[in-house]
N, C-alpha and C positions, 0 to 999 in steps of 0.2 A: 521571708528570706532568713537563712541561718548562716551565721559567720562562725569561723573556727573559734572555739573556746567560749563563745557567747551564744546563747539561744535567743533568737529574736522571734517571738511568737507573732504570727500574723493574725492579730485580733482586730476584727473589723466590727466592733460593737456598734458604733454610731455610723453604720454603713449607709443609712438613708441620706443620700446626698442631694442637694439642691432641690428638689421638688418631686416629682413623680417618677418618671423616667424608667427606661428599661431598654435593653438592647444587647446584642451580642453577635458573634459570627465566626469568620474563617481565618485566612492565613496570610502570611507574608514571609518570604524567605529572608530572614534576617539572622545575623549572628547573635549569640546569646551570652548571658551574664548573670552575675549576682555575687555570692559570697564564696570565697575559696575555702574549701573544706579539706583538711588533711586526714580525714577519717571517713569511713563509711563507703562511699561510692567506689565501685571497683575499677573503672577505667577499661577501655576497650569496648568494641561494638560487635554484636552478633549480626550476621547477615540474615535476611528474612527467611532463608531456607535452612539455617542452622538448627541444631537440635532443640526440641521443645520438651517441656516437662508436663507431667500430669497435674501437678498441684504447685502453687506458689510456695516459695520459702517463707518462713515466719521469722520475724525479727522484733526485738524489743525497741520501743520508741518512747522517749521521755514525755511526749505530749499525748500520744494515742494508745499507750500500753503496748499491744501487739499489733504489728502491721504485716500485711501480705506484701511480698516483694516480687515485682515483675520486671523482666528485662524488656526494653523497648527495641524492636528490630528496625532495620533500615527502612522498611515500608510503613512504619508507624504503628504496627500491630504489636501486641503483647505476647510474651512467652513466659509462662504458659498462657493460653487464652483465658481471659477473665469471664466471669458470668455475673448475672444479677446486677445489683447496684454498682458494683465495681466496674463492670463492663459499660454501664450507662454513663458513669462519670468520665471514664476514659474516652468514650466515643464523643462526648460533648467537648472535651478538651481538644480532640483532634478536629472537630468541626470549627472550633474557634481559631485554632492556630494553623491547621492544615497538615496533612499527612507528611508532606515532604519536609516541612520545617520541623515537625515532631521527630521524624526519623533522623534528621541531621543534628539535632540538638539535645533531645531528651534521652538519657541513657537508661534510667530506671524510673518506674512508677511504683510508689508505695501507698497502700490504702489501709487505713484503720477506721474503727467506728467507736468514737468516744463522745457521746452526747453531752457529757459533763465538762468537756475540755473547752477552754476559751480559744484555743488555737483552731483555725479553720483549715489552714494549709501552709506549707512553706516550700521553698526551693533551696537546693544546695548545689554549688558548683563542684564538678568532679575534679580530680587531680589533673586531668586533661581539660583545660578551661573551655574547650568547645562544648563540653557536655554537662548536663544538669540532671539532678534527681528531683522529681516532683512528688511531694508527700501530701496526701489529702485526707481530711477527716470526712468519712462518708456520711456522718450525721448531717452535714450541710445539704445533702441531697433531698432532705425533707422540704427544703425551701429552694425551689429552682432559681429564683432571682438571686438569692444570696450565693448559691453555688456558682452561677455565671459570674457574678461580681468577683468572687474569690479567685476563680481561675483567670479572669482578666487581670486582676491585681498581680497575681504571681507571674504571669507572662510579661507584665510591664517591668518587673525586676529583671527578667531574663534578657530582654532586649536593651534595657537602659544600662545594664552592667556588663554588656558584651565585651569580650577582650578587645575588639576594635575601638571601643570607647575610651580605653585607658592605655597609657604608656607605663608598663610595669617596670621599666628600666630607666626612667628619666633621672638625670643627674640633678636637675632643677625643675621646679614646678610653677609655672606662671598662673595656673588656674587654682585647683585645690587637690589635695592628695588624700586618698583613703586607702584601705587595705589592698584594694585591687591595683593601685598605682596612681599616677597623676592623670586626672581626667583630661582628655584631649580638648583642644580649643573648639572643635566642631562637634563635641559630644552633646547629646540631649541634656545630660545632667548639668553641664557647665552653662548652657543657655538658660536652663530652668533656674539654676542658682543665681546667675547674673541678673535675671529678670525679677525674681521673687524673694530671694534670701539675702542678697548683698546689701539691701537697704536697711536691714535691722541693725540697731545699735548693738544688740546682743541676741544671740540665738543659741540653741543647744548645739553641742558638737555635731558635726555632720554625720557621725556614726553613732550618735546617742541611742541607747536602748533603755534608758531609765524612764519608766512610765510616769513617775512623779514630776521629773523635769519636763517631760513632754507635755503633761497636762497643765502645768503652770504656764508654759509658753503658749499653749492653746488658749487658756483663759485670758491671757494678756493680748492675744491677737485673734480672737475667735472668728472675726469676719473674714480672715485671710485663708481659712482652711475648710476643705469640704467635709472633714471629720476631725474629731480630736486625735485619732490615731495618726492622721497625716502630719501632725506637728512633732512626731517622734524624731525624725531626721530627714535629710534631703531625699533619700531614696524612698521612704514611705510617703512623703508628700507627693513625689512624682508618680508613684504607683497608684495612690488613692485618687489623684487628680486625673490620671489617664483612665482609670476605671470609670470615673464619673463622666469623662468625655465620651466614653463608649456608651454608657447607660442612658445619659440624658438626651432627650429629643432636641432640646434647644436651651439656650442660656443667654444672658445679657453680658456681653464683654465689658460692660462698664462697671460691673461689680467685681470685687477682689477675687472671688472664687470663679466667676465667669471668665475673668481674664486668664486664669490658669487653664481653663478648658480651651479658650481661644488660642492659647499658646501652641497647642498641638496642630492647629490648622495650617501652620507655616511649613509643615512637613508632609508632602503629598503621600509618602509611604505610610504615615500614621493615619491620615484621613482614609486611605484605602483600607488599612487594617481595621479601623472603626467600622466601616461599612461591611466588611467581610464578617467581623464578629457579630454585628447586629443581625446579619442574615443567618449566620450559623446557629444562633440561639433564639431565633424568632419564636419558635414554639414555646420555649421555656419562659420567654419574656412577654408572651401574648401580643406580639407585633403583627 
């Protein structure tokens, strides 16, 4: 996830969560979210039958060098049409999330190929907060399981930071406040915070992006997190935990990390999303 003025690389180095696991799948019509960006994404949506182009535009990217830029149409297809690995990665994301959800929430898809980059992917919220841009490092396609995990992680940012999850105009905030606004009392992130983060005597800022602070917090509470990256901030912990919830076949709710996976089972829509995602990426995950 990328926030304005601050780059937050989605580095999932210690991505091997809980034990073996693998899974992925399809869709859920949910509203979407993440970090509000005041640059880049264009705003506005093309209909599926609007003009197409012969080749994608090219754009400089801090993490991936040069990226190809595609518009996402209402039916979830790309304009211009992609080919090769780019087409395969996009098709997988559509399988995981669903064409209807993609068409109503993702405005642009950008693809670069940077094998030496630690960044796997990130999402950026458009000026119109209904829409998002998804940016993917095609180098992850060499590892199908890692690619699936990365796309699931990014989509977890999208639905957990949806505009419906925040009150952007709150005068007072009884929960916690981040750049998107005051998190709603019934939001996923508030329940996750109240269950897993509120008990720490000290924890990193909920929007922390400092890797050193995150790693110190992880080392002090290693059993609580599915990966060291999850200790970065509340959003990354939620996204890494949901990713693991999708990938893992089973877990013990009695363990600290297992309790985080069990957390998602209280939401029928997230249980359904897990099953859809597992089905959608069954081939990549060998299910």
